[in-house]
C-alpha positions as CSV (number, residue, x, y, z in Angstrom):
1,M,13.2,24.7,-26.5
2,N,11.3,25.1,-29.7
3,Q,7.7,24.4,-30.2
4,K,8.1,21.0,-31.8
5,L,10.1,19.8,-28.7
6,K,7.4,21.4,-26.4
7,S,4.6,19.4,-28.0
8,E,6.6,16.3,-28.0
9,A,7.4,16.7,-24.2
10,F,3.7,17.3,-23.6
11,T,2.5,14.4,-25.5
12,I,5.0,12.1,-23.6
13,Y,3.9,13.6,-20.4
14,L,0.1,12.8,-21.2
15,I,1.2,9.1,-22.3
16,L,2.9,8.8,-18.9
17,A,0.1,10.0,-16.9
18,S,-2.5,7.7,-18.7
19,M,-0.1,4.7,-18.1
20,F,0.1,5.7,-14.4
21,I,-3.9,6.2,-14.1
22,A,-4.6,2.8,-16.0
23,A,-2.1,0.9,-13.7
24,L,-3.6,2.3,-10.7
25,V,-7.2,1.6,-11.7
26,A,-6.3,-1.9,-12.8
27,S,-4.6,-2.7,-9.6
28,N,-7.8,-1.8,-7.5
29,L,-10.1,-3.8,-9.9
30,I,-7.9,-7.1,-9.7
31,F,-6.9,-7.2,-6.1
32,Q,-9.0,-10.2,-5.0
33,K,-7.0,-12.9,-6.9
34,F,-3.8,-14.0,-4.9
35,F,-0.9,-16.0,-6.2
36,Y,2.4,-17.2,-4.7
37,W,6.0,-16.5,-6.2
38,N,9.1,-18.4,-5.0
39,P,12.0,-17.2,-7.1
40,F,14.8,-17.9,-4.5
41,G,13.6,-21.1,-3.0
42,W,13.7,-19.9,0.5
43,F,10.8,-17.5,0.8
44,R,7.3,-17.8,-0.6
45,F,5.8,-14.5,-1.6
46,E,2.0,-14.5,-1.2
47,L,0.6,-11.6,-3.2
48,S,-2.4,-10.1,-4.7
49,V,-2.3,-9.7,-8.6
50,G,-3.1,-6.2,-7.7
51,I,0.5,-5.5,-6.7
52,L,1.7,-6.4,-10.3
53,P,0.8,-3.1,-12.0
54,Y,1.3,-0.9,-8.8
55,P,5.0,-0.6,-8.8
56,I,4.7,0.9,-12.3
57,T,2.9,4.0,-10.7
58,F,6.1,4.7,-8.6
59,L,8.4,4.4,-11.6
60,I,6.2,6.7,-13.5
61,T,6.1,9.3,-10.7
62,D,9.9,9.1,-10.4
63,I,10.2,9.7,-14.1
64,I,7.9,12.6,-14.0
65,S,9.4,14.0,-10.9
66,E,13.1,13.9,-12.6
67,I,11.9,15.3,-15.9
68,Y,8.9,17.5,-15.4
69,G,9.2,18.4,-11.7
70,R,7.5,18.0,-8.4
71,K,4.2,20.0,-9.3
72,K,3.5,17.8,-12.3
73,A,4.2,14.5,-10.4
74,N,1.8,15.6,-7.8
75,Q,-0.9,16.6,-10.4
76,V,-0.6,13.1,-11.8
77,V,-1.2,11.6,-8.4
78,I,-4.3,13.7,-7.9
79,A,-5.7,12.9,-11.1
80,G,-5.3,9.0,-10.3
81,I,-7.4,9.7,-7.3
82,F,-10.2,11.1,-9.4
83,A,-9.9,8.4,-12.0
84,S,-10.0,5.6,-9.3
85,F,-13.1,7.1,-7.6
86,F,-14.9,7.6,-11.0
87,S,-14.2,4.0,-11.9
88,M,-15.6,2.7,-8.6
89,L,-18.6,4.7,-9.2
90,I,-19.3,2.9,-12.6
91,V,-18.6,-0.5,-10.9
92,L,-21.1,0.3,-8.3
93,I,-23.7,1.2,-10.9
94,A,-23.0,-1.8,-12.7
95,N,-23.2,-4.1,-9.7
96,Y,-26.8,-2.7,-8.9
97,T,-27.9,-3.0,-12.5
98,P,-29.7,-6.4,-12.6
99,A,-28.5,-9.0,-15.0
100,I,-30.7,-10.7,-17.5
101,D,-31.4,-14.5,-17.3
102,N,-29.1,-15.4,-20.3
103,S,-26.2,-13.0,-19.2
104,P,-22.8,-14.9,-19.3
105,I,-22.0,-13.2,-15.9
106,N,-24.9,-13.4,-13.5
107,N,-25.4,-10.9,-10.4
108,Q,-23.7,-13.2,-7.9
109,I,-20.5,-13.6,-9.9
110,F,-20.2,-10.0,-10.7
111,T,-20.8,-9.1,-7.0
112,K,-18.2,-11.7,-5.9
113,V,-15.6,-10.4,-8.3
114,F,-16.1,-6.4,-8.1
115,G,-18.5,-6.2,-4.9
116,L,-15.5,-5.5,-2.7
117,S,-13.8,-2.9,-5.1
118,P,-15.2,0.2,-3.5
119,I,-13.7,-1.0,0.0
120,A,-10.5,-1.9,-1.7
121,V,-10.4,1.4,-3.3
122,L,-10.9,3.4,-0.1
123,A,-8.1,1.4,1.5
124,S,-5.9,1.8,-1.5
125,M,-6.5,5.5,-1.9
126,L,-5.8,6.3,1.6
127,A,-2.4,4.3,1.4
128,Y,-1.9,5.8,-2.2
129,L,-2.2,9.2,-0.8
130,F,0.3,8.7,1.9
131,A,2.9,6.9,-0.2
132,Q,2.8,8.9,-3.3
133,F,3.1,12.2,-1.9
134,I,5.8,10.9,0.5
135,D,7.6,9.2,-2.5
136,I,7.6,12.4,-4.4
137,R,8.7,14.7,-1.5
138,L,11.6,12.5,-0.5
139,F,12.6,12.1,-4.2
140,H,13.0,15.9,-4.5
141,F,14.5,16.1,-0.9
142,W,17.4,13.7,-2.1
143,K,17.6,15.5,-5.4
144,R,18.4,18.7,-3.7
145,K,20.6,17.1,-1.2
146,T,22.8,15.5,-4.0
147,K,22.5,18.5,-6.3
148,G,21.0,16.3,-9.1
149,E,23.5,13.6,-8.7
150,H,23.0,9.9,-7.7
151,L,19.6,9.3,-9.3
152,W,19.8,5.6,-8.0
153,L,19.7,7.0,-4.4
154,R,16.5,9.2,-4.6
155,N,14.7,6.7,-6.8
156,N,15.2,3.8,-4.2
157,F,15.4,5.5,-0.9
158,S,12.2,7.4,-1.7
159,T,10.4,4.2,-3.0
160,F,11.5,2.0,-0.1
161,A,9.9,4.5,2.4
162,S,6.8,5.1,0.6
163,Q,6.2,1.5,-0.3
164,L,6.6,0.4,3.4
165,I,3.9,2.9,4.3
166,D,1.8,1.8,1.5
167,T,1.9,-1.7,2.1
168,V,1.3,-1.5,5.9
169,T,-1.7,0.9,5.4
170,V,-3.5,-1.0,2.6
171,V,-3.2,-4.4,4.3
172,G,-4.2,-2.9,7.5
173,L,-7.2,-1.3,6.1
174,L,-8.4,-4.4,4.3
175,C,-8.1,-6.3,7.7
176,I,-9.9,-3.6,9.6
177,F,-12.7,-3.7,7.0
178,K,-12.7,-7.6,7.2
179,V,-11.9,-8.0,3.6
180,L,-8.9,-10.0,4.7
181,P,-8.3,-12.0,7.9
182,W,-5.7,-10.5,10.4
183,N,-3.9,-13.9,10.7
184,I,-2.4,-13.3,7.3
185,F,-1.6,-9.4,7.9
186,G,2.2,-10.1,8.7
187,T,2.6,-12.5,5.7
188,L,1.0,-10.1,3.2
189,V,3.0,-7.0,4.4
190,L,6.3,-8.8,4.3
191,S,5.6,-10.3,1.0
192,G,4.3,-7.1,-0.4
193,F,7.2,-5.0,0.9
194,L,10.0,-7.3,-0.3
195,F,8.3,-7.8,-3.6
196,K,8.2,-3.9,-4.1
197,I,11.8,-3.4,-3.0
198,I,12.8,-6.2,-5.6
199,I,10.9,-4.5,-8.3
200,A,12.3,-1.0,-7.2
201,L,15.8,-2.3,-7.6
202,L,15.2,-3.9,-10.9
203,D,13.6,-0.8,-12.4
204,T,16.6,1.5,-11.5
205,P,18.4,0.7,-14.7
206,I,15.2,1.3,-16.5
207,L,14.7,4.7,-14.8
208,Y,18.5,5.6,-15.9
209,F,17.9,4.6,-19.4
210,I,14.6,6.6,-19.7
211,V,15.9,9.7,-18.0
212,Y,19.1,9.5,-20.2
213,L,16.8,9.4,-23.4
214,F,14.8,12.4,-22.0
215,K,17.9,14.5,-21.1
216,K,19.5,13.8,-24.6
217,R,16.2,14.5,-26.6
218,F,15.3,17.7,-24.6
219,H,18.9,18.9,-24.1
220,L,18.5,18.9,-20.3
221,A,21.4,19.5,-18.1
222,K,22.2,17.6,-14.9
223,G,19.4,18.0,-12.6
224,E,17.4,20.3,-14.9
225,E,13.7,19.8,-15.5
226,I,11.5,20.8,-18.4
227,S,10.3,24.2,-16.8
228,F,7.8,25.5,-19.3
229,F,4.9,23.3,-17.8
230,K,5.3,24.8,-14.4
């Protein structure tokens, strides 16, 4: 691979990593707003808006795992942890900074919107650690087992398992910390997990298309990764 392609591959990796971190941080900041979704008419999904950007993180780690390898995917996950805790430090400082009298957002409103963010981040990060590392590990397990074949299998099987762990862990911790009441635990877990499964199935063609573009652009054989980053 020539230097121009190496530089291009590294730039794309940075863009993917930045999108991953932005989606992760945003999901932690907006989690307190809930909505419902009833696309099939027989099941009403009750979801936090924080779930909307979160599946993007799993799609991105699958792309990075497939193209750049397990080590680079794990590095992005770790970077996301630092970014999340750093963003919460900024929120904490902002929350304890008193608002002036004519501030459009007063202390009470700011605390109501962002005051629970540190607890949400703690719950989210614990779930995130379990889920992302399991997702990456299972992805590469199936990649080895199938010798680089059946991208759909490793994409979906790894995501299904990791998303179940993530959903149960984060909702459970938010109930333990009394951010959410226990009586909605089952509803939120079922809604969140089913929603994530649907998104995982829908993003499979997107993953195939992106991987195809990468392999064509960087002349990668079946199962081959961009190894100069390792």
